[in-house]
N, C-alpha and C positions, 0 to 999 in steps of 0.2 A: 728538331728534325735530324734524323740520322745522317751521318756523313755519306756523301755519294759513294765513296769507296766501299763502305759497309753495305749500303743498299745493293750495289752491283755484285757484291760477293754472294748475295742470296740467290743469284740467278746464274744460269749457264754462261760461261765466259764468251761463247761464240754467238750470243744472242744478237740479232741485228738491231740497228737503231731505227726509230720511227721513220726517219727520212729514207732509209733503204727500202722499207716496206711501201712507202708512198710511191717510190720509183718502180718497185716490182709490180704494184697493183695500180697502174695509172688510170685516170678517168677514161671511161669508155668512149670510143668514137662512134656516136650514134646521132641520128637526126634530131633536130631541135624538137623538144616536146616528147621524146621517146621515154617511156617508163621502163625502169628496171625494177622488177618485182620479185618477191620470193615467197615460198611457202616453207615453213620450218617445223615439220612434224617431229615430235619427240617419241622415241621408241619406249617410253614409259607406258604406252598404251597403243591400241590399234586405232588407225584412222577411222573416223566416223563420217557420216554424211555432211556434217557441218564443216569438217576439214576439206572434204571434196568440194563443197560449195565455195569456200574461201579460195581453194586452189584454182577452181574454174574461173573465178573473178580475176585473180592475179594473172593467170595465163592469158586470158582474153585481153585485158588492158595492155599488157606488154606487147602482144601480137598486133593489136589494132593501132598502136602508136609507133611501131617499128622498133620496139625495145627488146628486152630479154627477160625471160622468166626462169627463175632458178629454184631448185629444190635443195634445201640445206638441212641435213639430218642433225637435229639438236640433241646430241647424245651425251651431254655433260653430266647428267644425273644417272650415272651408271649403276648405282646401288638399286635404283627402282626400275631398271630396264626390264621389259617384258620379253621373254624368249619368243622369237618369231615375228615380233612387231616390224622390224625393218624389212623382212621379206614380204609382209603383208602390204607395206607401203608400195613396193614394186608391183605387186599384183593389182592393187587398187588403182594406182595411177596409170598403169599400163592399160587396164580394162577401159577406163574412162578417158583415155587420151590426154592425160595430164603429165606426161613425161617432161622433164626439164629441157629447155632449149639448149642448155649447156651442161650436159651430164659430166663432161670433163672439159678442162680448159685452164687458161692462165690465171683465172680468179679462184681456183680451188686451193686446197681440197674442199669437198662439200660435206664432209663429216666434221663436226666441231671437235670431236676427240682427236682428230688429226691436225688440228690447228693450234696446238698448245704453244708453239713458239711465238705466234702472233699475239696471243693474250699476254704472255709473259713480258714481251717487249713493252706493251702499253701499260701494264701494271707497274713495271719498273719505272717507266717514265712518270707516272702519277706519283709514285713514291719519291722520286727525285725532286719533283716540283712541290712536294708537301700537300698534294691533293688527295693523297691516300696515306694510310698508316698501318703499321703492324698491330694486330690485336691478339693478345695471348689469353683472353678470357676463356675460362674452362666451361664445359657444359653445366656444371653445378652453379657457377657464378651467373651464367646467363639465365638459368632457371630461377635463381634467387631474385635477380633483377625483375624478371617478369612477375613473379609472385608479389613483390613489393609494389610494383606499378598497379597491379590489379587491386591490391588492398587499398591503395590510396586513390583509386579511380583515375589514375594518370594513363594517357595513351601508352600502349605497349610498344616497345621498340628499343633500339640501341641509339640513343641520341642525347645531346646535352649532358646533364650531370650523370645520366645513366651510362654514358659511353666512357667506361672506366679507363680505357687505354688511349682515348683520343688525345689527351694532353700529357701523356707519359713523357718523362724526361729521357734524354739520350742514355743516361746511366741505367735507368730502369729497363729500357729496351735492350741495351747491350747485355745486361745481367741475364735477362730472360733468354736471349739468344745463346749466351755462353752456357746456360743450363740445358740447352737443347730442347726447350719447351716448344711444342707445336703452336703455330700461329696461322691466322688467316689475314688476308689483306682487305682492309675496309676503305671504302670511299669516304673522304672527308667532305661531308655535305656543307656547302657554303652557308655561313652564318648570317650573311647580310642580305639574303634574298627576301622577297615578299612572301607573306603567309599564303597568298593565293596566286596561282599562275594562270595566265591566259594563253591559249594556243589555238591555231586554226586546224580544224579537221576537214578533210576534203569532202566528206559526206555531210557532216553536221554543222559546219561553219565554225564560228568562234565559240570556244568552250572555256570554262573556268573550272579549276580544280585546286584542292588544297595542295600546297607545295610539299615536296618530299622533305622530311626532317631527319630521316634515318640514315645513319652511317652504314649502308648496306655492305655486305661481303661482296667483293668482286673477284677474289681468288680464294679457292677453297684451301683446306688445311695443308700445311707444309709437310705433314706426316704422310700424305698420300704419295704413291709412286708417280702418279700422273697429276700434275698441277693444273687442274681444270678450273675454268671460270664459272661463275653463276650465270644464269640466263641473261640477266640485265646487262652485265658487262660484255658478255660474248656477243649479244645482239648489236651493241653499239660498234664494237670493233669489226664484226663481220659485215654489217650493212655498209659501213664506210669503205672497207677494203674491197668489197665486192661491187662497190659503187651502186648500191641500191638507191633508187630515188623515191620510191613509194612503199611504205609499209602498210599493207592492207590486211586487217586482222579483225577478230571478234571484239565486240564492245567491252568485254570483261577486262581488256587491257587499257582502257581509258585512264584508270587510276594510276597506271604505271608511267604515263607520258611525262609527268613532271620530273620523275627520276631519270628517265631516259634522256630528256632534254638537258638535265644537269650533266649527265655523263658525256653527251655529245659536246657540250660547251667546254667541259674540263679537259677533254681530249683534243680540243681544237678542231673538231670535225664539223663539216657543214651539216646542218640539220636535214633530216629526211622529212618528207611529207607523210603525215599519218592519216589514215582513213579507217574508221571503225564501223564494222558491219553489224547490223542487228542480228541476234541469234535466230535460228530456225525454231519455230514453235509448234506445239501440238494442242489441238482442241481437247479439253477434258470437261467433265460435268461441271457446269457453272462457270466456265472460263477457259483459260489456256495457260500453258506453262512451257518452259524450254524443253525441247526434245532432249531426252536423257539417254546416254549410251548405256546406263545401268538398268533403266526401266523399259526402254522401248526397243524392240528388235529392229525396227526400221531405222534406228539411229546408226546402226553399224553398216559400213560399206559392204562387208561380206554378205549381208542379207540380200542386197540387190544383185550381187554376182551369183550367189548360190541359187537364188530364185530365177535368175536368167532374165532380168530386165535388160532390154537392149540399151547399150550405152548411149546412142543418139537420143533416145526417148528421155532418158534421165537427164542428159545434158540440156535438152530442150526445156524440160520441166524446171530445172534449177535456174536456167537463164530467165525464165518467166517469173520466178520468185525474186530474182535480183532486180530486174527492170520489168514492170508489169506490161509495158507496151509489147514486149517480145512474145508474151503469152498469146497475144491476139494475131500473131503472124503465123503463116505456114512454117512447118519445121525447118525446111532448108533455109528459108529467109531468116528465121530467128537464129539459127546457128551461125549464120554469116554476118549478122548485124552486130556491130560493136556495142558492148556495154558502155554506159556512161555513169561515172561516179555521181554526177549531179542528179541522177534519176533514182538513186537508192533511197529507200525510206528508212526512217529511224524506228519504226515499229517492226517487230520480228514477223516475217512471213510464216504462214501456216503450212506445214507439210501435210498433204492430203493424199494418202495412198490410193484412194479410190480414183481421184483425179489423175494421178500418175498412171494408174493401170489403164484408164481410158485413153490417155495420150499414147501409151505404149501399144495398145491394141490398134489405134489408128495408124501408128508407124508400121507395125507388122503387116497390117492390111495393105500397105502401099508396096510391099515387097513381092517379088515373084515367088512362085512355089519353090524353085531351086534355091533361091536366096534364103528362104525360110528353112529349108532342109539343111543347108550348109551351117546356118547359125545354131539350129537345134542340135546338130551333130557335134559341133564344137563344145556346146554346153554339156551334152550328154557324156562325151568322152571324159570330162572331169568329174561330173556329179552323178551320172547314172550309166556306168559302163555296160550294164546288161542291155539297156535301151540302145546304146551306141552300137553294140554288136549287131542287134537286129536291124537298125537303120542302115548299116553298111551292107548287110546281106539282102535287104529289101528296098534298095534305093528307089527303084522305079515305082514300086507300090506306094512308098511313103510320099514321093513327090505328087503322084496322082491323088492321094488322099488329101494332102494339103490344098490341092487345087479345087476340091469340091466346094461349090458355092463361093469360090474366091476368084477363079480365073474367068475372064470374059463376062462378068456381071457388073451391074451399075453400083450395087451396094454389097461389097464383099463381106463375108462373115468376119466377125471380130471377136471370136471366142479365144484366140490366142493373145493373152496380155503379156506373157513372158514365156521364155523357152521351157520352163518347167511345167507349163500347162499342156505341153504336147502329149505326154502320156495319158493324162485324164481325158483330154478332148479328142485325141486322134489314135490312141493306142489300140482301140477296137479294130482298126483297119488291119493290124498286123497279126496274122494268125498265130504266130509263135508266142505272143504275149496275151492274146485275148482269152479270157476264161469262158469256155462254152457254158451256155445255160444247161444245167443238168436236169433236164426233164421238166414237166409241167409244174412240179412242186417246188422247183427252185424259187427262192424268195423273190427274185427279180420278176419272175413270171407270175407267181402267186399274188403279188401285190395288185394285179389287175382284176382280181376277184372273179375269175372265170374258172368253172369247174375243171379239174385236171383232165377228165375224160373228154370234155368238150375241146380243150386245148389240143389234145392229141389228135382227135378226129379232124378238127379244122386244119391243123398244120399238115397232116398227112394228105388231106384233100388238096391243099395248096401245092404240096410237093408233087403229087401225081400229075397235075396239069401244068406244072411250072414250065414256062418258056422264058429264056433270058432275052427279053425284048429290048430294043433300043428306044422305042417310043415310050415316054413316061406315062401318058394316060393309059395306053394299052397295057403296059406292065402293071400299073396299079389296079386295073380292072380285074386282074387275076385274083387279087385279094378280095374284091367285091364278090366275085363269083363263088369263091371258096367260102366266104362268110355267109352268103345267101344259102348255100347248100347245107350249112350247119346251123341254120335258123338264127343267125345274128340279125338284129334289126338294121334296116338300111340307113338309119340316121340316129344320132343321139336323141333327137326330139321324139322319134317314134318309140324308142326304148323307154324314155321317161314316161310316156303315156301309159305303157303297159309293161312294167319291168318283169312281171312274172311270166310273160309270154316268151321271153328271149333270154339267152345266156349272156347277152351283151349287145352292143351295137357295132357298126363298122369301125367306130373309134377304137374299141377294145380289140377288135380283130387286127386292125393295122398296127396297134401298139404291141400286140404279141409278136408280129413279124419284126417290128423295130427292136424289141427286146432280144429276140433271137439273133439278130444281125449285129447289134451294137451293145447289148447288155444294159441299155438304158431306155427310158421313155422319152428322152430328149436327144435329138440328133439332127444332122442335116437331112436333106431330102432322101427318102428311102431308096428311090430309084437310082439316084446318083451314087449312093453307097453300094448298091448291088452291082452297078456297072464297074466300079473300082475293084470290088471283091472278086468278081468273076463267078460264073455259074457254079463251078465245083465247090467253092468256099461257101457260097450262099446255101447250097443244098446241104453241105456238111453241118452248118450251124442250125438249119431248120430241123434236120433229123435229130440233132441233140436235144432240141426243145420238145420234139414229139415224144421222145423217150423210147 
């Protein structure tokens, strides 16, 4: 083992000792049983719905136990960092209410790239104690080791006889240092451990896994300007100094627990509690698979923001995936009822967009028209500026439109599932964005299969006698009268009996008025629409259809 003086010379002279850091980052003064949790997104990619799911769980458990929820940006792999990823974290976590409880504070910094001194201190300490060593293996040597392992069907990795610098002499190490060869610092895996390791998972109970045998890199190349750690080492140092109590993460990390426990023990840190969550799944033909951020648009958090899914509805849905009993509760109760680790399943829950849209529609239906207007405007200002301009100019009209068949009714309309639905569902109310029906041959009117000359005659008859009546039956009776004058059958049944005798029935007649006013054959109550539009706009649209 290298002399302490040589080891210390490899590090900055003003590096603090471990005891100083223990004093600088003391145990938190929190209630008994309080959880300190963290989410550690990496800017090597954008956060996806699975990350949001894990973050929601971490934040909820910390809050319900009187603890603290942290966000730690794990940006040590700077070569693979994706431009804009860190900004997307802020956008996603802000939209869904997952901001850190401690964005700044005495346990920071909260970017790993700003915590270099802490990692160097503990890497130096492991070297001093012989629990780590310098490795000067070149990329070519490592590639050769791997090739020979694969050829002999040996497990790949840097361990045992393959760890060519593990038992290097002081003279060999000093020569390499004197030559200025770049090196990494590797963890010296204990040789006397069991081949299998048992540990307790807060969700899955007692687990067994193959023990770690690899002498993993804990500090990256000395040739780099910034001496950053690998994820495994950084996670141990940071979770200890930030006084994290529970590491709640995806099940793909279970295989790393043996290594992480080795690192905690070697560093003399108290072990954290691990809880591994089943991944979110998607139904496919013949079965299911993990939701993929490469294959599935709904895997990306930006999908939900850009589509305008209300944050409370998504939170409600995710909480139901985590603990099934919450899905049976009303939204407000489900959002305020704490999650329980003991109630998490080990099978991955299925993400069902249709179900989420239903929950979202239920939530929006519970809001007042002004509340819906405010949220649609916020969404539109970012994703549909043209609509936002119209909404601001026509606020009163938009609020009235939203209220059609929603305000003061027992079963409000649920055609708004997300804010982006506003344009397709309610845009026809806004004259400046509504495309008028261009005469009886317009394809929207022609689809009703009524002769153009009949359409013109019927609509003109309706216009000539039109009164903007408040009473719905009286208003609709005007359509019946105009239809009768133009030989439309009084009922679909009558038309079916003798189709050659009529141009259509009252159904086709009323649908012509509907198409003129809304551009579609599906809409809320016609009279309610006419009341919101006002007489002048109703007549303008009818004249356009008449041609």
